[in-house]
C-alpha positions, -999 to +999 in steps of 0.1 A: -278-638+003-254-667-003-256-664-040-249-627-038-218-633-017-205-660-041-206-635-070-183-611-053-147-611-067-122-628-045-098-601-032-063-611-024-036-589-010-018-585-044-050-572-060-057-549-030-022-535-033-027-530-070-058-510-063-041-489-037-008-482-053-008-501-085+018-526-097+045-508-117+063-522-146+094-525-124+076-549-101+060-568-129+095-572-146+111-582-112+084-609-108+088-623-143+126-624-139+122-642-105+099-668-121+122-673-150+152-677-128+134-701-105+123-722-135+158-723-149+172-733-115+147-761-110+153-773-146+191-773-140+189-790-106+165-816-118+187-825-148+219-826-128+236-859-124+249-849-090+230-867-063+213-846-037+230-865-009+265-851-013+262-835+020+250-803+036+275-781+018+260-790-016+225-783-004+235-749+010+252-740-023+222-751-043+198-730-021+220-699-023+223-703-061+186-702-064+177-676-039+204-650-041+197-639-076+160-636-068+169-615-038+192-593-059+164-589-085+139-576-059+165-554-042+171-537-076+134-535-082+127-518-047+156-493-054+141-485-088+106-481-072+120-458-045+138-437-071+106-433-091+087-423-060+114-397-052+111-383-087+073-381-085+075-363-051+101-339-065+078-332-094+048-325-072+068-302-049+081-284-079+046-279-093+034-267-058+063-241-057+055-229-092+018-225-083+028-205-051+052-183-071+025-176-098-001-168-071+024-145-055+032-127-087-005-124-096-012-109-062+016-084-066+007-074-101-030-073-100-047-079-066-085-080-067-107-056-047-115-083-022-079-093-015-065-059-010-054-050+025-075-026+045-047+000+046-046+001+007-084+006+007-080+035+032-052+051+012-074+050-019-103+065+000-082+093+012-068+099-023-103+100-037-115+124-011-086+147-018-094+146-055-130+155-047-118+184-026-097+198-054-127+194-078-149+213-053-123+241-050-122+244-088-160+245-088-161+274-064-134+293-084-156+289-115-186+303-097-166+333-085-155+339-122-191+338-134-202+361-106-175+386-116-186+384-152-221+392-143-210+421-122-189+435-151-221+436-173-234+471-181-263+482-158-286+510-167-288+538-142-327+540-144-330+504-133-312+510-100-332+515-068-332+550-054-306+557-028-282+531-041-247+540-055-243+539-092-231+507-107-195+503-118-192+511-155-185+483-179-150+477-189-142+489-224-114+480-248-096+513-240-090+501-204-052+495-199-057+463-178-088+441-173-100+436-137-094+402-121-124+380-111-111+375-076-103+411-070-130+432-053-133+463-034-114+460-001-144+472+019-166+444+005-143+416+018-143+411+056-108+403+070-099+366+076-107+356+112-084+335+133-109+306+134-113+307+096-075+307+092-070+277+115-098+258+099-084+265+064-050+251+074-067+219+085-084+216+051-120+202+048-126+168+065-148+155+037-170+167+008-198+175+033-176+199+054-192+232+043-176+252+070-142+238+060-148+247+023-160+282+032-129+288+054-107+275+025-122+299+000-118+328+025-081+318+030-075+316-007-089+351-011-064+364+014-031+373-002-009+361+026-028+331+037-033+318+002+004+313-003+007+291+028-025+272+019-013+264-016+022+254-004+007+232+022-016+216-003+014+209-026+035+193+002+006+172+015+000+159-020+037+149-023+037+133+011+006+112+002+025+097-027+047+081-001+018+069+019+023+096+046-010+112+058-012+137+085-042+120+102-021+090+109+005+112+128+001+117+165+029+141+174+036+152+209+019+185+217+042+214+224+032+242+248+021+275+233+051+293+248+073+270+227+055+281+195+059+318+206+096+314+212+100+298+178+080+326+161+102+352+179+133+336+162+146+312+188+161+280+176+179+250+189+172+230+220+146+254+236+122+248+207+131+211+201+097+201+215+081+212+182+096+182+165+072+159+183+066+135+153+078+100+166+067+078+137+100+063+125+087+050+092+073+085+082+105+101+092+126+076+073+104+079+041+104+117+043+142+119+047+147+095+018+124+115-004+142+147+006+175+133-005+166+117-038+139+142-051+150+178-057+115+189-065+101+175-032+131+192-014+122+226-031+085+223-022+093+213+013+116+243+019+092+267+003+064+254+026+087+257+057+095+293+047+058+302+042+047+286+075+075+304+094+066+338+078+029+334+086+035+321+121+055+353+130+024+374+122-001+349+136+016+346+170+015+383+177-024+384+179-030+347+187-040+335+221-026+302+237-058+284+226-053+296+191-018+283+190-030+249+204-057+248+176-030+256+151-008+228+163-036+203+157-040+212+120-027+190+091-005+219+080+011+222+114+017+185+116+034+186+081+055+215+094+066+195+125+074+165+103+095+184+078+111+206+105+124+176+123+137+160+091+155+191+081+169+197+116+151+230+120+143+224+157+179+215+167 
């Protein structure tokens, strides 16, 4: 054990400091200058003919002449070392600031799927669901077209069961105008019920909402309801571009008699309760879009006119519960939002 201890290197404070922070060239230079100055001073004092006993004043002068330059050398060395340390710290801070700026720019330009906020994910999910809804509507329209083409095909009279009416004759080239695929005999299309109309104005909840899609198809087959449904779909799509979704709004519910008074033509303070949307950010975004985007403004006013026109007819036969159900639809919420932005409710 003793031999092992004797082989360990002898550690003095200077070497320890060198391992911790390292001796810089400034300190090495200051040390060499100090040694040179001390050597010269000793040589000069040793070779001087002036005796050392000239008094205390001579001794003080000699000591100051030797030590003051050494002190000045180390003061300058420490100042240079402090300046170098400050420069290194400034460089590290600059590098850290550059790294933070690059990380921020990278996050703004291309955030990864794991770093996106939950709100952005929710917006993308809603947009994807809306695209799937539009694709489903297009699919249903295609099926109706194919069914109409099949119905237009010629059918032989002998193949029909007895007691059934004769099939409609096939369209020939001499017909003045071809029949539309969506047009059918009025007696074959049952009228749109209030429940179906309200469900259609709320739009399907998701791709599995079969009742919602059925009500939407029925509303699109109705001449009056189809105009409102299409205008509502247009304005909801434009509002979604601003990050405004009707499911996020929680407007104050107005009483059915307020809706009736509005449908009967009353305006101003008595029907102001219809503007129950309180979300300031949605109101501000919608107002800004109305001012700067003429297309959005035209679509919004067209939607408001269609809703007002349909509400007049709907109110006459609707019960109070029907009006409450209508107020909970996405279309009615869009009407309340846009009506308050445009000042329709006073």
